[in-house]
N, C-alpha and C positions, 0 to 999 in steps of 0.2 A: 302545849307540848314545848312552847318557847319558854316557860316559865323552867322547865326540866333543863333545857340546853343551858339557860341562864346559869342554873344550880352546878350543871356539869362542868361549865367552863370555870366557875368559882372554885369548884374541887380539883380542879386539873384531871378530870377523869376524861381523858382521850377517846377512848372506845364509846363511853356514853354521849360524848359532845357529837362525835360524828353520826352516831346512831340517831340522835335527837334531830339533828340536822337533816338527815336523809328522810326521816319520818315526817318532819314539818313541811318538807317540800312535796313528799307524796300526797299531802291533803292539801295541796294548793295553797298553803300559808303565804302570804304576800311575802316576798324576799325581803323587803324593808324591815317587816316586823321581824325576820328572823336576824338580820342583820343588827337590830337595834337589841336583841336579847344577848347578842355577843359583845356588843360595845359595853352593855350595862354589866355584865359579867366581868369583863376586864376591868372597868373603872372600881367595881367592888373589890377586886385583887390588888389594884394600885392602891385603894385606900386603907386596905389592911396592911398592906406593905409598910406604909408610912407611919404606921401607928404600932409596928412591929408584933403584929399578931401572926404574920408569916414572913418568910424571909426569902432569899434568892431562890433556892431550889423548888420551892412551892410557886413562886411569880413564874419561873421558868417552864413547868410543867403545865400551868394555866394558860401561857402563851402559846405552847405546842398544841394544846386541846383546841384552842382557838383558831391557830393557824391551819390545822387540818380543816376544821369546820369551814374556814372561809374558803380553802382551796376547793371544796364541794360545792360552795353557795356560788362562787364568783361566775360562772358561766350564766347562771340564772341572773344574777345582778345584771351582767353586762347586756343580756337577752333584754331585762326591763328597761334597761337606759339609765341603771343606778350607779353610779360611780362616787368616789370619795370626792369632796368638796375641796378639800386641799392636798396639796402634794409636799412631800418631804424627802431631800436627799441626804444621805448618812454615808460615812466612811472613816476608816482610820487612816491619820495622816500620815505621809510619807515617812518611810524608816522604822514604822511600828506595824509589827504583824498581828497585835493582840485582836481579837475580834469578838470574845464572849459578850462584854458589856454592849459594845456596839449592836451585836445581834439581838440583844435582849432588848435594848432600846428600840430597835427597828420593829421587833414584834411588838412591843407594846404600843407604837404608834399606829401599826396596821390594825390593831385590837381597837384603837381609839378612832378608826375609821379614815386613816389618812392613807393615801397612796404612797408607798415608799419605794423608792430606787436605792437600792443598797450599793455603792461602787466597791465595796471590799474593803481590804487593808493595804496598806503601804500604797497610799494614793497621792501622787503628786498634785502641788496646789495648781498647776495647769489643768490637770484632768478634772479637779474639783470646779474650777472656772468654766472650762468648756461644758460640763454637765449642766451648770447652772444655766447656760445659755440655751443648751439644747432642751433641758427639760422645763424651766422656768417655775422651778418649785417655790412654794411658799416660806419655806424654811431649810436649812440646811444644818447638819448635825455633823461635828467634828468630834471625833475620839483620840485620846492620847493615854497609853499607859505608863511611858517612859518619861522621865524628866527631860532625857535627851532628845525626844521628839517634840515636846512641846512649843519650841520657837518654829516647828513646822506649821503651827495652828496659826500663829502671827503671819507667815508668809501665805497661807491657805486664804486668811482672811483679807489680805490686802489684794490677791491676786483675784478675789471673787469681786471686792469692791471696786477694783480697776476695771472689770467687766461690765457690772450692772449696777455700781453704786449701792445705795440703800434700799433697793427694790426688793432684796431678800432679807428675812431675817437668819442671823447665824447664832447657831448655840454651840455651846461646847461641854467636854465632859470627859471624865476619866480620873483614876486616882491621885495623881499629882495637881489636877488642876483646881483652880479657886476661883472664887467670884472677882476677887481684885485682880486675877490674872484676864479673866474675861473682860473686865473694864480696861485693862491696860492694852490688849491688842485689837479693842475696838469690835468686840462680839456683843451681841444682843442679849445673851442670856448665858447662864451656867445651872446645870442640873446636877445633884449629887448623886441621883440614882435615875433607873428606868421609870419608875411611877412619878418622880418629880419632873421627868422630861415631858411626859405627856401634859401635865398642869402647865408647864412653862410655856411650851409652843401653842397651846390653846389660848392662854393669855397674850401671848406676842401676835397671835392672828386673828384672835376674835372669834375662834372655834366654838361652838356651842356643846356642852356635853351631851352624850347620849341618853 
């Protein structure tokens, strides 16, 4: 059953993924086993995206299939005391209302079994810093799609560092963003796409693959 679930996620077949999740739960499949199948499915989606076997639309529908399955599974995971080992905070910086890329990264991180706290778009530096203090995430993701909002990434990194120093990893992404800019503003990493963002944060915080 879990193999069928993994395949449904890989193919982005939402109805099949939900059905497989429900059926696996109905026969008392260990919730961790179901979760592992979802993570493996999304790992494969990320791998195929990076070698250009699939593209953003396919990755998006797979992420949505995974998201709906996790929504069904979550109460069982909570009851069993199973929770993500790592927490990620994500948002689009102040002045920028774009959120498609940010949303996809968030879904991919959730598919990699991270707890994801999404602050939304147009998020001021102070709000990021306050959220870091409140949630104590392992990693913070900053998104910007406009060159005019990139300077807010620098302001946000500085606001976070001022509150918690280097205790949290900060990664950035978005169309105009580069590794050089990440280095310039003191971010810990830069990802070109949602699949790479999964590998990046895993490397930065030492998370194991599913």
